[in-house]
VEXLO-661550 format. One record per residue (C-alpha): residue number from 0; residue in three letters; y, x, z. Coordinates in pm, 1 decimal. Last residue first. Layout:
! residues N
SITE   k   r        y        x        z
SITE NUM ALA        Y        X        Z
...
//
This chain:
! residues 185
SITE   k   r        y        x        z
SITE 184 TYR  14185.0  10767.1  11358.2
SITE 183 GLY  14381.8  11019.1  11148.3
SITE 182 GLU  14172.4  11030.7  10832.7
SITE 181 ALA  14051.4  11382.2  10908.3
SITE 180 HIS  13968.5  11276.4  11265.1
SITE 179 SER  13768.8  10978.4  11135.4
SITE 178 LYS  13581.5  11200.0  10886.1
SITE 177 ILE  13498.5  11465.2  11145.4
SITE 176 LYS  13373.6  11200.3  11389.4
SITE 175 LEU  13177.3  11024.8  11114.8
SITE 174 HIS  13006.0  11349.0  11011.9
SITE 173 GLU  12928.1  11432.5  11374.4
SITE 172 LYS  12783.5  11083.9  11426.8
SITE 171 VAL  12573.1  11119.8  11111.7
SITE 170 LEU  12448.3  11460.6  11227.4
SITE 169 LYS  12348.5  11321.9  11568.6
SITE 168 LYS  12175.0  11026.7  11403.5
SITE 167 GLY  11984.1  11262.1  11175.8
SITE 166 ARG  11871.2  11470.5  11473.2
SITE 165 MET  11750.8  11164.0  11665.1
SITE 164 LEU  11593.4  11002.1  11358.0
SITE 163 HIS  11424.5  11326.3  11251.4
SITE 162 THR  11290.6  11369.4  11605.6
SITE 161 ARG  11169.3  11009.8  11624.0
SITE 160 SER  10989.3  11045.9  11291.2
SITE 159 THR  10843.1  11380.3  11399.2
SITE 158 VAL  10717.5  11219.2  11719.7
SITE 157 GLU  10567.7  10934.0  11516.8
SITE 156 THR  10373.9  11192.5  11320.0
SITE 155 ILE  10433.9  11246.7  10948.8
SITE 154 GLY  10271.1  11101.2  10637.8
SITE 153 LEU  10595.3  10947.9  10511.7
SITE 152 ILE  10479.5  10585.9  10495.8
SITE 151 GLN  10243.7  10613.2  10793.6
SITE 150 SER  10498.3  10787.7  11016.2
SITE 149 ILE  10764.8  10538.8  10909.4
SITE 148 GLU  10538.2  10245.9  11002.8
SITE 147 ASN  10471.3  10388.2  11349.6
SITE 146 HIS  10838.1  10477.9  11392.4
SITE 145 ASP  10955.7  10122.6  11321.4
SITE 144 TYR  11073.2   9999.0  10980.4
SITE 143 GLY  11401.1   9808.2  10954.7
SITE 142 GLU  11490.8   9891.4  10593.4
SITE 141 ILE  11847.1   9999.7  10669.4
SITE 140 LEU  11826.0  10163.1  11011.0
SITE 139 TYR  11468.1  10291.2  11032.2
SITE 138 LEU  11374.8  10350.5  10667.7
SITE 137 THR  11721.5  10480.7  10583.9
SITE 136 LEU  11745.0  10707.4  10888.8
SITE 135 VAL  11391.9  10838.1  10829.6
SITE 134 LEU  11459.5  10911.6  10463.4
SITE 133 ARG  11804.0  11060.4  10524.8
SITE 132 TYR  11671.8  11291.2  10795.4
SITE 131 LYS  11398.5  11442.4  10576.5
SITE 130 GLU  11626.5  11449.4  10269.1
SITE 129 LYS  11909.0  11639.8  10435.8
SITE 128 GLN  12208.0  11420.7  10518.4
SITE 127 LYS  12492.3  11314.0  10286.6
SITE 126 GLU  12340.0  10970.1  10221.8
SITE 125 ILE  12344.9  10891.5  10593.1
SITE 124 ALA  12719.8  10963.5  10610.7
SITE 123 GLU  12784.1  10734.8  10311.7
SITE 122 ILE  12576.2  10462.2  10476.4
SITE 121 VAL  12776.6  10500.6  10798.7
SITE 120 MET  13108.5  10492.0  10610.2
SITE 119 GLU  12997.6  10180.1  10422.1
SITE 118 SER  12904.6  10016.9  10753.5
SITE 117 THR  13263.5  10071.7  10864.8
SITE 116 VAL  13395.7  10311.2  11127.4
SITE 115 GLU  13735.6  10203.8  11262.9
SITE 114 GLU  13583.5  10072.6  11584.6
SITE 113 GLU  13449.5  10418.9  11669.2
SITE 112 VAL  13072.7  10450.4  11682.4
SITE 111 GLU  12800.8  10314.2  11906.7
SITE 110 TRP  12444.6  10381.3  11802.9
SITE 109 SER  12321.0  10443.2  12155.7
SITE 108 ASP  11943.9  10467.0  12162.5
SITE 107 ASP  11950.4  10822.2  12299.8
SITE 106 GLU  11591.3  10935.2  12262.4
SITE 105 THR  11462.3  11116.7  12566.7
SITE 104 PHE  11295.9  11439.4  12477.4
SITE 103 ASN  10962.4  11608.4  12523.3
SITE 102 MET  10892.6  11791.6  12200.0
SITE 101 VAL  10700.3  12108.7  12275.1
SITE 100 GLU  10365.0  11935.7  12325.3
SITE  99 GLU  10415.0  11734.7  12005.6
SITE  98 ASN  10460.4  12042.0  11785.6
SITE  97 ILE  10705.7  11925.9  11522.8
SITE  96 SER  10610.0  11913.1  11159.9
SITE  95 VAL  10889.4  11972.8  10911.7
SITE  94 MET  10866.4  11757.1  10603.5
SITE  93 SER  10887.1  11918.9  10267.1
SITE  92 LEU  10968.4  11710.2   9964.0
SITE  91 LYS  10789.6  11885.9   9683.9
SITE  90 ASN  10910.7  11667.3   9398.6
SITE  89 LYS  10573.4  11494.8   9420.4
SITE  88 LYS  10667.1  11399.1   9775.7
SITE  87 LEU  10992.9  11251.7   9649.4
SITE  86 GLN  10797.7  11053.9   9389.6
SITE  85 ASP  10562.1  10919.7   9655.4
SITE  84 ILE  10863.7  10823.4   9866.5
SITE  83 SER  11017.8  10630.9   9580.1
SITE  82 GLN  10687.2  10459.6   9497.0
SITE  81 ASN  10646.7  10359.1   9861.7
SITE  80 ILE  10999.5  10216.8   9868.1
SITE  79 VAL  10948.6  10034.0   9537.4
SITE  78 ILE  10612.7   9892.2   9653.6
SITE  77 ARG  10772.7   9775.2   9979.8
SITE  76 LYS  11050.8   9611.4   9780.9
SITE  75 LEU  10794.0   9426.7   9568.1
SITE  74 TRP  10632.4   9267.2   9874.0
SITE  73 ALA  10973.1   9181.4  10021.8
SITE  72 GLY  11085.8   9027.4   9692.0
SITE  71 PHE  10760.3   8831.3   9659.0
SITE  70 SER  10827.0   8676.6   9998.7
SITE  69 VAL  10572.6   8752.8  10268.8
SITE  68 GLU  10224.2   8611.2  10323.7
SITE  67 GLU  10236.1   8509.0   9956.6
SITE  66 LYS   9893.4   8663.2   9887.4
SITE  65 TYR   9993.6   8942.7   9650.0
SITE  64 SER   9670.3   9134.7   9588.8
SITE  63 GLU   9629.1   8970.8   9246.8
SITE  62 ILE   9966.9   9121.5   9155.9
SITE  61 ASN   9811.8   9467.9   9153.6
SITE  60 LYS   9871.4   9564.3   8790.0
SITE  59 PHE  10201.2   9371.2   8791.0
SITE  58 ALA  10317.0   9546.5   9107.4
SITE  57 LYS  10212.2   9890.9   8980.6
SITE  56 ILE  10402.3   9836.5   8657.0
SITE  55 PHE  10701.5   9709.7   8855.1
SITE  54 ALA  10688.4  10016.0   9081.2
SITE  53 ASP  10665.9  10250.4   8782.4
SITE  52 GLN  10977.4  10088.7   8632.7
SITE  51 MET  11161.9  10117.1   8965.8
SITE  50 VAL  11063.2  10482.5   9001.7
SITE  49 ASP  11182.1  10558.6   8649.7
SITE  48 GLU  11511.3  10376.1   8709.9
SITE  47 ALA  11556.5  10563.9   9038.8
SITE  46 LEU  11497.2  10894.3   8860.8
SITE  45 HIS  11772.9  10804.9   8614.7
SITE  44 ILE  12004.1  10680.2   8890.9
SITE  43 ASP  11969.2  10998.6   9094.1
SITE  42 LYS  11993.0  10976.7   9472.3
SITE  41 MET  11617.9  10904.1   9483.1
SITE  40 TYR  11598.7  10715.2   9811.6
SITE  39 ARG  11895.5  10480.4   9798.6
SITE  38 ASN  11846.2  10472.1   9420.2
SITE  37 ALA  11507.8  10304.1   9462.9
SITE  36 VAL  11659.0  10021.9   9671.7
SITE  35 PHE  11946.2   9965.5   9425.7
SITE  34 LEU  11699.4   9967.5   9135.8
SITE  33 MET  11496.5   9706.2   9323.9
SITE  32 GLY  11799.0   9479.1   9350.3
SITE  31 GLN  11883.1   9515.5   8981.1
SITE  30 ALA  11525.8   9466.2   8863.5
SITE  29 TYR  11441.8   9156.4   9070.9
SITE  28 ASN  11514.2   8846.2   8863.6
SITE  27 LYS  11493.1   9024.5   8527.2
SITE  26 TYR  11153.2   9170.1   8620.0
SITE  25 LEU  11031.2   8829.8   8736.5
SITE  24 GLN  11138.2   8684.9   8399.7
SITE  23 LEU  10974.5   8968.9   8205.5
SITE  22 GLN  10650.1   8922.6   8394.8
SITE  21 ALA  10660.2   8547.8   8325.2
SITE  20 LYS  10713.1   8616.3   7955.8
SITE  19 GLN  10427.4   8869.1   7962.5
SITE  18 ASN  10171.9   8619.2   8096.4
SITE  17 ASN   9897.3   8832.4   8254.1
SITE  16 ARG   9729.6   8532.2   8421.4
SITE  15 LYS   9841.5   8672.0   8757.1
SITE  14 CYS  10188.4   8680.3   8602.7
SITE  13 ASP  10161.2   8305.0   8537.5
SITE  12 ARG  10079.2   8241.7   8906.2
SITE  11 ILE  10370.2   8466.6   9000.9
SITE  10 LEU  10604.8   8277.0   8771.2
SITE   9 LYS  10480.7   7941.4   8907.2
SITE   8 HIS  10525.8   8053.4   9269.2
SITE   7 HIS  10863.1   8205.3   9181.4
SITE   6 LEU  10983.6   7868.2   9052.7
SITE   5 GLN  10847.5   7691.4   9360.8
SITE   4 LYS  11016.5   7945.9   9589.9
SITE   3 THR  11344.0   7918.9   9397.9
SITE   2 SER  11346.7   7544.4   9451.9
SITE   1 ARG  11306.1   7310.8   9157.8
SITE   0 MET  11609.1   7127.0   9026.7
//
């Protein structure tokens, strides 16, 4: 049995030749995972499906630019994330700019929470935040982007990214504290 990487290599090569069967196979392999990624940003399954479809179209149109420096899944995921953020911007997502001279703060890197708090509870708390905080929290904590990358993706300054992360983290902690007290922890 051929390895997944070899199979994907052949599918990708066939996609570069505009083979529709290969495109359909790659779509089937990645659609569910990419829908999950898009839905994390869009918060509406129908919008997420549209974003995912647009991302696949963009990926297939630009597949020649895929150089196998990263896995195909990682390359596609970045397209889905960028497509999601572009759609949010089109939907008039407003980002608050922070005056850099005014913002001199020390970021508290402590992400400690009560033992009873699960990752699902943290994700749920992130999802309840305002869009600007949710995006930065998701990109930073879940996707693993740094502030420089987040600033480029969202078109904000690194200071704004750090500020949104700090404020979002504070709100998430407050949400978790309220939830744990309500549940008797």
